[in-house]
C-alpha positions as CSV (number, residue, x, y, z in Angstrom):
1,M,87.8,147.8,137.9
2,A,87.2,145.9,134.6
3,T,85.7,142.4,134.9
4,L,87.7,139.6,133.5
5,D,86.0,138.2,130.4
6,Y,86.4,134.4,131.0
7,K,84.6,133.6,127.8
8,K,87.2,135.4,125.6
9,L,90.0,134.0,127.7
10,T,88.8,130.5,127.1
11,E,88.0,130.9,123.4
12,N,91.2,132.7,122.5
13,H,93.8,131.1,124.7
14,L,92.6,127.9,126.4
15,T,90.6,126.1,123.7
16,C,92.0,123.3,121.5
17,A,91.5,124.1,117.8
18,I,90.9,120.4,117.0
19,C,88.2,119.5,119.5
20,T,87.1,123.1,120.3
21,N,87.0,122.3,124.0
22,V,89.0,123.6,126.9
23,F,92.5,122.0,126.9
24,T,92.8,118.6,128.4
25,D,96.5,117.8,129.1
26,P,97.8,120.5,126.7
27,A,101.0,120.2,124.6
28,T,102.7,123.1,122.8
29,L,104.6,122.6,119.5
30,E,107.7,124.5,118.3
31,C,105.4,126.9,116.4
32,N,103.8,127.8,119.8
33,H,100.4,126.4,118.8
34,T,98.8,124.3,121.6
35,F,96.5,121.3,121.4
36,C,95.2,118.5,123.6
37,K,97.6,115.6,123.7
38,T,94.9,113.1,122.8
39,C,93.8,115.3,119.8
40,L,97.3,115.8,118.6
41,L,98.0,112.0,118.8
42,K,94.9,111.2,116.8
43,Y,95.9,113.8,114.2
44,T,99.4,112.5,114.0
45,K,98.2,108.9,113.4
46,T,96.4,110.0,110.3
47,H,99.6,111.3,108.7
48,P,102.0,108.4,108.2
49,E,104.4,110.5,106.3
50,A,105.0,112.6,109.5
51,I,105.6,109.4,111.5
52,Q,108.1,108.2,108.8
53,A,109.9,111.6,109.0
54,K,109.9,111.4,112.9
55,S,108.1,114.7,113.2
56,I,104.8,116.1,114.3
57,H,102.9,118.4,111.8
58,C,101.1,121.3,113.3
59,P,97.4,121.1,112.4
60,S,97.2,124.9,112.2
61,C,100.3,126.0,110.3
62,R,101.8,122.7,109.1
63,Q,105.2,123.5,110.7
64,Q,107.1,120.4,111.7
65,T,108.2,119.7,115.3
66,K,111.1,117.2,115.2
67,V,111.2,114.5,117.9
68,T,114.5,113.3,119.3
69,S,113.5,110.1,121.1
70,G,110.9,107.4,121.1
71,S,109.7,105.2,118.3
72,S,105.9,105.9,118.3
73,G,103.5,108.8,118.1
74,E,102.4,108.1,121.7
75,E,105.9,108.5,123.0
76,W,106.5,111.7,121.0
77,V,103.3,113.4,122.1
78,S,103.7,112.4,125.7
79,E,107.0,114.2,125.9
80,L,105.5,117.5,124.7
81,K,104.9,120.1,127.5
82,P,102.6,123.2,127.4
83,S,104.2,126.6,127.2
84,H,104.7,128.5,130.5
85,V,102.0,131.0,129.5
86,I,99.4,128.4,128.8
87,Q,100.3,126.5,131.9
88,D,100.0,129.6,134.1
89,L,96.6,130.5,132.6
90,M,95.4,126.9,133.2
91,D,96.6,127.0,136.8
92,D,95.2,130.4,137.6
93,F,91.8,130.6,135.8
94,L,90.7,127.0,134.9
95,P,88.9,126.4,138.2
96,A,86.9,129.7,137.7
97,I,86.1,128.8,134.1
98,H,84.8,125.4,135.1
99,A,82.7,127.0,137.7
100,L,81.2,129.3,135.1
101,Q,80.5,126.4,132.8
102,D,78.6,124.5,135.5
103,D,74.9,124.2,135.0
104,N,74.2,126.3,138.2
105,G,75.7,129.4,136.7
106,C,73.6,132.1,135.1
107,G,74.3,132.2,131.3
108,I,73.7,135.9,130.9
109,C,76.1,136.8,133.8
110,T,78.7,134.4,132.5
111,A,78.7,136.1,129.1
112,Q,79.4,139.3,131.0
113,G,82.3,137.8,132.9
114,K,80.4,137.6,136.2
115,T,79.7,134.6,138.5
116,T,76.1,134.4,139.6
117,A,74.1,131.3,140.7
118,A,71.2,130.4,138.5
119,C,67.7,129.6,139.8
120,S,65.6,129.0,136.7
121,W,65.9,127.4,133.3
122,C,64.2,128.4,130.0
123,S,63.9,125.4,127.7
124,L,63.3,127.6,124.6
125,C,66.3,129.8,125.1
126,D,68.3,126.8,126.4
127,C,69.8,129.0,129.1
128,A,69.9,129.3,132.9
129,F,69.0,132.6,134.6
130,C,69.6,134.2,138.0
131,D,66.7,136.2,139.6
132,G,67.8,139.5,138.1
133,C,68.3,138.2,134.6
134,L,65.0,136.1,134.8
135,K,63.1,139.3,135.5
136,M,64.5,140.9,132.4
137,H,63.8,137.7,130.4
138,S,60.1,137.7,131.6
139,V,59.4,141.3,130.4
140,M,61.1,141.0,127.0
141,P,58.4,140.7,124.2
142,M,60.2,137.8,122.5
143,S,60.5,135.7,125.6
144,H,57.8,136.7,128.1
145,D,55.7,133.6,127.2
146,H,58.6,131.1,127.3
147,E,58.2,128.1,129.7
148,V,60.5,128.7,132.7
149,V,61.1,126.0,135.4
150,D,63.0,125.9,138.6
151,L,66.6,124.7,138.1
152,P,67.2,121.4,139.9
153,N,70.6,119.7,140.0
154,H,69.8,117.9,136.8
155,T,68.5,120.9,134.9
156,K,69.8,120.0,131.5
157,M,68.3,116.5,131.7
158,N,64.9,118.2,131.6
159,R,65.6,120.6,128.8
160,C,63.3,120.7,125.8
161,F,64.2,119.0,122.5
162,M,64.4,121.9,120.2
163,C,64.8,122.0,116.4
164,N,68.2,123.2,115.1
165,V,66.6,124.9,112.1
166,H,63.5,126.4,113.7
167,R,64.8,127.5,117.1
168,N,61.4,128.1,118.6
169,E,59.9,124.8,117.5
170,K,60.1,121.6,119.7
171,M,61.0,118.3,118.2
172,K,57.6,116.5,118.2
173,V,57.8,113.8,115.5
174,F,60.2,111.2,114.3
175,C,60.7,110.2,110.7
176,T,61.3,106.5,110.6
177,D,62.3,106.6,106.9
178,C,65.1,109.1,107.6
179,R,65.7,107.9,111.2
180,K,65.6,111.5,112.3
181,A,63.7,113.6,114.9
182,V,62.1,116.7,113.4
183,C,59.7,119.5,114.3
184,T,56.3,119.9,112.7
185,V,57.5,122.6,110.4
186,C,60.4,120.4,109.1
187,C,58.0,117.5,108.8
188,S,55.6,119.4,106.6
189,T,58.3,120.9,104.3
190,D,61.1,118.3,104.1
191,H,59.5,115.0,104.9
192,R,56.2,115.1,103.0
193,K,57.3,112.2,100.8
194,C,58.3,110.0,103.7
195,D,56.0,107.0,104.4
196,E,56.2,106.6,108.1
197,V,56.3,109.4,110.7
198,D,55.5,108.9,114.4
199,T,55.5,111.0,117.6
200,I,58.5,111.5,119.7
201,E,56.7,110.2,122.8
202,S,55.9,106.9,121.1
203,M,59.4,106.5,119.8
204,V,61.2,107.1,123.1
205,P,60.8,103.6,124.5
206,I,61.7,102.1,121.1
207,V,64.8,104.2,120.8
208,K,65.7,103.6,124.4
209,E,65.4,99.8,123.9
210,Q,67.5,99.8,120.8
211,L,70.2,101.9,122.5
212,T,70.1,99.6,125.6
213,N,70.5,96.6,123.3
214,K,73.4,98.3,121.6
215,M,75.0,99.0,124.9
216,K,74.7,95.3,125.8
217,R,76.4,94.3,122.6
218,L,79.1,96.8,123.1
219,R,79.8,95.5,126.6
220,V,80.1,92.0,125.2
221,N,82.4,93.3,122.4
222,M,84.5,95.3,124.9
223,A,84.9,92.2,127.1
224,T,85.8,90.0,124.2
225,T,88.2,92.5,122.7
226,K,89.9,93.1,126.1
227,K,90.3,89.3,126.4
228,F,91.9,89.2,122.9
229,V,94.1,92.2,123.8
230,D,95.4,90.6,127.0
231,L,95.9,87.3,125.1
232,R,97.8,89.1,122.3
233,K,100.0,90.9,124.9
234,D,100.8,87.6,126.6
235,T,101.5,86.0,123.2
236,F,103.7,89.0,122.3
237,E,105.7,88.7,125.5
238,N,106.2,85.0,125.0
239,I,107.3,85.5,121.4
240,R,109.8,88.2,122.5
241,S,111.1,86.0,125.3
242,N,111.4,83.0,123.0
243,A,113.0,85.1,120.3
244,Q,115.6,86.4,122.8
245,N,116.4,82.8,123.9
246,I,116.7,81.7,120.2
247,K,119.0,84.6,119.5
248,D,121.2,83.7,122.4
249,Q,121.4,80.1,121.2
250,I,122.2,81.3,117.7
251,Q,124.9,83.6,118.9
252,K,126.4,80.8,121.0
253,A,126.3,78.4,118.1
254,R,127.9,81.1,115.9
255,E,130.7,81.7,118.3
256,T,131.4,78.0,118.4
257,L,131.4,77.6,114.7
258,V,133.4,80.8,114.2
259,D,136.1,79.5,116.5
260,V,136.3,76.3,114.4
261,I,136.3,78.3,111.1
262,L,139.0,80.7,112.4
263,R,141.2,77.8,113.5
264,K,140.8,76.1,110.1
265,E,141.4,79.5,108.4
266,R,144.6,80.0,110.2
267,H,145.8,76.5,109.2
268,L,144.9,77.1,105.5
269,I,146.5,80.6,105.5
270,D,149.7,79.1,107.1
271,D,149.9,76.5,104.3
272,V,149.5,79.3,101.7
273,N,152.1,81.4,103.4
274,E,154.5,78.5,103.6
275,F,154.1,77.8,99.9
276,C,154.4,81.5,99.1
277,N,157.5,82.0,101.2
278,S,159.4,79.0,99.9
279,H,158.7,79.8,96.3
280,S,159.3,83.5,96.8
281,Q,162.9,82.9,97.9
282,K,163.7,80.7,94.9
283,F,162.3,83.3,92.5
284,Q,164.0,86.2,94.2
285,R,167.4,84.4,93.7
286,E,166.6,83.8,90.1
287,V,165.5,87.4,89.6
288,A,168.8,88.7,91.3
289,H,170.9,86.4,89.0
290,L,169.0,87.6,85.9
291,E,169.3,91.2,86.8
292,K,173.1,90.8,87.0
293,E,173.1,89.2,83.5
294,L,170.9,92.0,82.3
295,Q,173.4,94.6,83.6
296,L,176.3,92.8,81.8
297,F,174.3,92.7,78.6
298,Q,173.6,96.4,78.9
299,Q,177.3,97.2,79.4
300,Q,178.3,95.2,76.3
301,Y,175.5,96.8,74.3
302,E,176.7,100.3,75.2
303,T,180.3,99.5,74.4
304,I,179.4,98.0,71.0
305,S,177.0,100.9,70.3
306,G,179.7,103.4,71.0
307,A,182.1,101.7,68.6
308,V,179.6,101.4,65.9
309,T,178.4,105.0,66.1
310,S,182.0,106.4,66.3
311,N,182.7,105.2,62.7
312,T,186.3,104.5,63.9
313,E,187.5,101.3,62.2
314,M,190.1,100.6,64.8
315,D,187.5,100.7,67.7
316,M,185.0,98.5,65.8
317,F,187.6,95.8,64.9
318,A,189.0,95.9,68.4
319,I,185.5,95.2,69.9
320,Y,184.7,92.7,67.2
321,E,187.9,90.7,67.9
322,S,187.1,90.6,71.6
323,M,183.5,89.3,71.2
324,D,182.7,85.6,72.0
325,E,181.6,83.5,69.1
326,A,178.5,82.4,71.1
327,S,175.5,84.8,70.8
328,P,174.6,86.5,74.0
329,D,170.8,86.4,73.2
330,N,170.3,82.7,72.9
331,R,168.7,82.2,76.3
332,Q,165.7,79.8,76.0
333,T,163.3,81.7,78.2
334,D,160.3,79.8,76.8
335,N,161.6,76.6,78.4
336,L,161.6,78.1,82.0
337,A,159.5,76.0,84.4
338,A,156.1,77.5,85.1
339,P,155.5,78.5,88.8
340,G,153.2,76.4,90.9
341,R,149.7,77.7,92.0
342,V,147.7,77.4,95.2
343,V,144.4,75.5,94.7
344,F,141.8,75.6,97.5
345,T,139.3,72.7,97.6
346,H,137.0,71.9,100.5
347,N,136.2,68.3,101.6
348,M,132.5,67.8,101.4
349,D,132.6,64.4,103.0
350,K,134.2,65.6,106.2
351,L,131.9,68.6,106.2
352,R,128.9,66.3,106.4
353,K,130.4,64.1,109.1
354,A,131.4,66.7,111.7
355,V,131.5,70.4,112.3
356,D,135.1,70.0,113.3
357,E,136.0,69.1,109.8
358,L,134.3,72.3,108.4
359,G,135.8,73.7,105.2
360,L,135.5,77.3,104.2
361,G,134.3,76.6,100.6
362,E,135.2,77.9,97.2
363,V,134.9,81.2,95.3
364,D,132.9,81.1,92.1
365,V,131.9,83.7,89.6
366,V,128.1,83.8,89.0
367,H,125.9,85.7,86.6
368,D,122.3,86.8,86.6
369,I,119.9,88.1,84.0
370,S,121.3,91.6,84.2
371,D,124.1,90.4,82.0
372,R,122.5,90.4,78.6
373,H,125.1,87.8,77.3
374,S,124.1,85.3,80.0
375,C,122.0,82.2,79.2
376,P,119.3,80.8,81.4
377,V,119.9,77.4,83.0
378,L,117.0,75.6,84.9
379,H,118.2,75.4,88.5
380,H,115.1,73.6,89.9
381,S,111.4,73.4,89.7
382,I,108.9,73.7,92.6
383,D,105.7,71.6,92.4
384,L,103.1,73.5,94.5
385,K,100.3,70.9,94.2
386,D,98.7,70.3,97.6
387,D,96.9,67.1,98.5
388,E,93.9,69.3,99.6
389,D,93.7,71.1,96.2
390,T,90.4,70.8,94.4
391,C,92.0,71.4,91.0
392,D,95.3,71.8,89.3
393,P,97.2,74.9,90.6
394,S,96.7,78.1,88.6
395,L,99.7,80.2,89.7
396,H,99.0,83.8,88.7
397,D,101.7,85.7,90.6
398,V,105.0,84.9,92.4
399,T,107.4,86.7,94.7
400,V,110.3,85.7,96.9
401,V,111.5,86.9,100.3
402,T,114.2,85.8,102.6
403,V,113.4,85.5,106.3
404,N,115.9,84.4,108.9
405,G,118.1,82.9,106.3
406,I,115.3,80.9,104.7
407,K,114.2,81.7,101.2
408,V,110.4,81.7,100.8
409,T,108.7,81.5,97.4
410,I,105.1,82.8,97.5
411,V,102.5,82.3,94.8
412,A,98.9,83.2,94.3
413,D,97.0,80.1,93.3
414,C,93.8,81.4,91.7
415,G,92.3,78.0,91.0
416,N,92.4,76.8,94.6
417,N,91.9,80.2,96.4
418,K,95.2,79.8,98.2
419,L,98.3,81.8,98.9
420,K,101.1,79.1,98.8
421,A,104.5,79.4,100.4
422,Y,107.5,77.2,99.7
423,Y,110.2,77.4,102.4
424,T,113.7,76.3,101.5
425,S,117.1,76.4,103.2
426,K,120.2,74.3,103.2
427,S,118.8,71.8,105.6
428,K,115.0,71.6,104.9
429,S,112.2,72.6,102.6
430,F,108.4,72.5,103.2
431,H,105.1,73.8,101.9
432,K,102.5,75.9,103.7
433,H,99.4,77.6,102.4
434,L,96.7,80.1,103.4
435,L,93.1,79.5,102.2
436,F,90.9,82.5,101.2
437,S,87.2,82.7,100.6
438,D,87.8,83.8,97.0
439,Y,90.7,83.8,94.6
440,P,93.9,85.9,95.2
441,W,95.3,87.8,92.3
442,Q,98.5,89.8,92.7
443,I,101.1,89.9,95.5
444,A,102.8,93.0,96.8
445,N,106.1,92.4,98.5
446,L,106.1,94.6,101.6
447,T,109.0,95.2,104.1
448,G,110.5,92.3,106.0
449,S,108.5,89.1,106.1
450,Q,105.2,90.7,105.1
451,V,103.3,90.6,101.8
452,A,99.9,92.0,100.7
453,V,97.6,90.2,98.3
454,T,94.4,91.4,96.5
455,I,91.2,89.4,96.6
456,P,89.3,91.2,93.9
457,D,85.8,89.7,93.9
458,I,85.2,90.5,97.6
459,N,87.0,93.9,97.6
460,E,89.8,92.9,100.0
461,I,93.5,93.6,100.5
462,V,95.0,91.1,102.9
463,T,98.3,91.5,104.7
464,V,100.1,88.3,105.5
465,D,103.2,87.4,107.5
466,I,105.2,84.4,106.3
467,T,107.9,84.1,108.9
468,Q,107.1,80.5,109.9
469,E,103.9,79.9,108.0
470,P,101.4,82.3,106.2
471,I,99.4,84.2,108.9
472,V,96.8,86.9,108.2
473,L,97.8,90.1,110.0
474,S,95.0,92.4,108.7
475,T,92.2,92.5,106.1
476,V,91.2,95.8,104.6
477,K,87.8,96.2,102.9
478,T,88.2,98.6,99.9
479,S,85.6,100.8,98.3
480,K,86.8,99.6,94.8
481,Q,87.5,96.2,93.3
482,Y,91.2,96.1,93.1
483,C,92.9,93.4,91.1
484,V,96.5,94.5,90.8
485,L,98.7,95.7,93.6
486,A,102.3,96.8,94.2
487,Y,104.4,98.3,97.0
488,L,105.2,102.0,96.5
489,S,106.6,103.1,99.9
490,P,106.4,102.1,103.6
491,S,103.1,104.0,103.9
492,Q,101.6,103.6,100.4
493,L,100.5,101.0,97.9
494,V,99.5,101.4,94.3
495,A,96.5,99.4,93.0
496,G,94.5,99.1,89.8
497,T,90.8,98.5,89.3
498,Y,88.8,96.8,86.5
499,T,88.3,100.3,85.1
500,D,90.9,102.6,83.8
501,N,92.0,104.1,87.1
502,V,95.1,103.5,89.2
503,D,94.9,104.6,92.9
504,I,97.6,105.4,95.4
505,L,96.4,104.0,98.7
506,D,97.5,104.2,102.3
507,L,97.9,101.0,104.3
508,A,94.3,101.3,105.5
509,G,93.0,101.2,102.0
510,N,92.1,104.9,101.7
511,V,92.5,106.5,98.3
512,L,95.2,109.3,98.4
513,H,95.4,110.0,94.7
514,S,93.9,108.6,91.4
515,F,94.9,108.9,87.8
516,N,93.9,107.6,84.4
517,T,96.3,105.1,82.8
518,G,95.4,106.0,79.2
519,L,96.0,103.0,77.0
520,I,95.7,100.4,79.7
521,G,92.0,100.2,80.5
522,S,92.1,97.3,83.0
523,P,95.7,96.3,84.1
524,D,96.5,92.6,84.5
525,F,99.8,93.3,86.3
526,I,101.4,96.3,87.8
527,H,105.1,96.7,88.8
528,V,107.0,99.4,90.7
529,T,110.6,100.0,89.5
530,S,113.5,101.0,91.7
531,N,113.0,104.7,90.8
532,K,109.3,104.5,91.7
533,N,107.9,104.4,88.2
534,L,105.0,102.2,87.3
535,I,104.8,99.6,84.6
536,L,101.4,98.1,83.6
537,S,100.4,95.3,81.3
538,N,97.1,94.4,79.7
539,E,96.3,91.4,77.5
540,D,93.4,93.3,75.7
541,V,95.6,96.1,74.2
542,Y,98.7,93.9,73.6
543,S,100.8,96.6,75.3
544,L,103.1,97.6,78.1
545,V,102.9,101.1,79.6
546,S,105.3,103.0,81.8
547,L,104.1,105.9,84.0
548,T,105.4,108.0,86.8
549,C,103.8,107.4,90.2
550,E,101.8,110.7,89.6
551,G,100.4,109.2,86.4
552,G,102.6,111.0,83.9
553,P,103.4,109.0,80.7
554,I,106.9,107.8,80.1
555,C,106.8,105.3,77.3
556,T,104.8,102.5,75.7
557,Y,105.7,99.1,74.2
558,T,103.4,97.9,71.4
559,P,105.5,95.8,69.1
560,K,104.4,94.8,65.6
561,G,105.2,92.0,63.2
562,G,106.8,88.8,64.6
563,R,107.2,90.3,68.1
564,T,103.6,91.3,68.6
565,L,102.4,90.7,72.1
566,T,99.5,88.3,72.3
567,C,98.8,88.1,76.1
568,P,101.2,90.3,78.2
569,Q,101.1,89.4,81.9
570,G,103.8,89.3,84.6
571,I,106.4,92.1,84.9
572,A,109.8,92.3,86.7
573,T,112.9,94.4,86.5
574,T,116.6,93.6,86.9
575,T,119.2,95.4,89.0
576,T,120.2,97.4,85.8
577,G,116.7,98.6,85.1
578,D,115.9,96.2,82.3
579,I,112.3,95.0,82.0
580,L,111.2,91.4,82.0
581,L,107.8,90.7,80.4
582,V,105.9,87.5,80.3
583,D,103.8,86.9,77.1
584,E,101.5,84.0,78.2
585,T,100.1,82.6,75.0
586,S,103.3,83.2,73.0
587,N,105.2,81.1,75.7
588,N,108.1,83.6,76.1
589,V,109.8,85.9,78.5
590,R,111.3,88.9,76.7
591,Q,113.9,91.4,78.0
592,L,113.5,95.1,77.3
593,S,115.7,98.0,78.0
594,E,114.5,100.6,80.6
595,S,113.2,102.7,77.6
596,M,111.3,99.6,76.4
597,Q,113.5,98.7,73.5
598,F,113.6,95.0,72.7
599,V,116.8,93.3,73.9
600,R,116.2,89.5,73.5
601,Y,114.0,86.5,74.3
602,V,115.2,85.1,77.6
603,L,112.9,82.1,77.5
604,Q,110.7,80.6,74.8
605,G,108.5,77.5,74.2
606,E,111.4,75.4,73.1
607,D,113.0,76.0,76.5
608,G,110.0,74.1,78.0
609,L,108.0,77.2,78.9
610,H,104.3,76.8,78.5
611,S,101.6,79.3,79.5
612,P,103.8,81.4,81.9
613,D,102.0,84.0,84.0
614,G,103.9,85.4,87.0
615,I,107.6,86.4,87.1
616,C,110.1,87.8,89.6
617,V,113.8,88.1,90.2
618,D,115.2,87.5,93.7
619,D,118.1,89.1,95.5
620,D,120.5,86.4,94.3
621,G,119.6,87.1,90.6
622,L,117.6,83.9,90.2
623,L,114.6,84.1,87.8
624,Y,111.2,82.7,88.9
625,V,108.5,82.0,86.3
626,T,105.1,80.2,86.9
627,P,104.2,78.0,83.9
628,N,101.6,75.2,84.1
629,G,101.2,75.0,87.9
630,Y,105.0,74.9,88.6
631,V,107.5,77.5,89.7
632,K,110.6,77.2,87.5
633,V,113.8,78.7,88.9
634,Y,116.6,79.7,86.5
635,T,120.2,80.7,87.1
636,F,122.4,82.2,84.4
637,C,125.8,81.5,83.0
638,V,128.0,83.0,80.3
639,D,128.9,80.8,77.3
640,S,132.7,80.6,76.9
641,D,132.2,81.2,73.1
642,T,130.3,84.5,73.7
């Protein structure tokens, strides 16, 4: 009877392709490839696009396994089960496989699919032998002089430290320069130029001491981190509980206010209906009377027309003699009274006094910069000077988000190394700031209440939450010195360096793709349009460049003559795709078409704009510009003469 080859069974059917070990808690995908759940989870976390698509990519064949429930990779992987075949093999043969892998098993017999207890250990062969195999090992020319010892329970703890390159050479020396244990052959060939080499024996206590100290530090770090984890979990539970209480209060307040609004709405609609009904009856009577007159006029017209067209003199004179002397078409319709109109006006005084006097408001027509015939009107200015500032604000970039009904204006103050936030709602406004160790440069507006900001001189990208005040969520150390940054997708950012490269990054700062920008050697600003194209500006080349997110050129704006750019900086786009560009030293904001054709100057020096830098457009169509330490906010109107 053939002996079962446990080694082949393990390698071909029960080994994870990721960790190359026997399965631990296996999980089988739709493509029938099986992996350890922990390995599969680690692999999935490195592929954010799979998490976004709610699927698990097979590491072997890349086929997707769709998930139907759960919101995280942990939940998806935990629901996967091994195939019946894998599970049956694990149940039937795993105990025997583990027994063969035990140190007490003879290595030669195990390779032949047999189970035999080992009694000796050869340090040079790195293998255990039973009595029979040891005899064969002792008479072989290549191994008869090998050192063989009895096999205690801790056999492999006493194994020799052998060189991976020269299999028969023991590790006898340690190269301090390379921090590597080597054999004498490696030492004489590869480490001749190294300055300090010592024996393994003398290095053992030093290495052991360093590893012990490392273990102590790790234990302290583990305890501290666990404390922070527990604290964060408690804080998260408190936040979630408090958030639910606040939501309940908000819903209750909303229900109360909605009841008041609905009652007032019914009263207003009743007034409108009463007016409409009373006037409708009057005009219906007038229309009925006028329709009868119209019918009479039509009859007379047809009679006269018949007489005239018949060319019968008797009929014409008969009709003529029966006509009234008064003309039938002398009704003075221009003097008819104009109908009344319903006008809706809320009472602001009562609105401020009590909720019970709440009015619904008025409907107005507003314009934004997307309308090329609109004119900017200064809505308000934001002074972001803090008492703690060491110098006047130097506001390089600006963005706006809305969180829980509160509009937040966020600026990068390079002069004071701060990210400043101005919170404003109908009832309150206040300033907050976040101090960095170096100057911030460009802000990327992420999803929800989060933004990311570059700190170029210390190679950092910092993610900040601005829900109630700016709070650092994470800090990523980057391999390059990124100055410009923009949001590309939920899992990707686009960043530019002081060289001529633009990199696509994941949220951990890893470079996914790089490309050369061509004309723009060192971008001062980068902007991502709604169709995921990139727009870059640079003051040194007096140009604006548009690229695809893969780096393909689209168009370039390098005007000449009176419209030459002197210092192009901040970039924004409108809802219609028009481009807004700040020219700092020329003190203007110009509007370009999507194909970078000049449209108009939106703002100029005579509008009070001096040294602008950053620019953005919020969801309400308001324009934000950062001149001279202020944020100026503009709304737009259409001139009646336009």
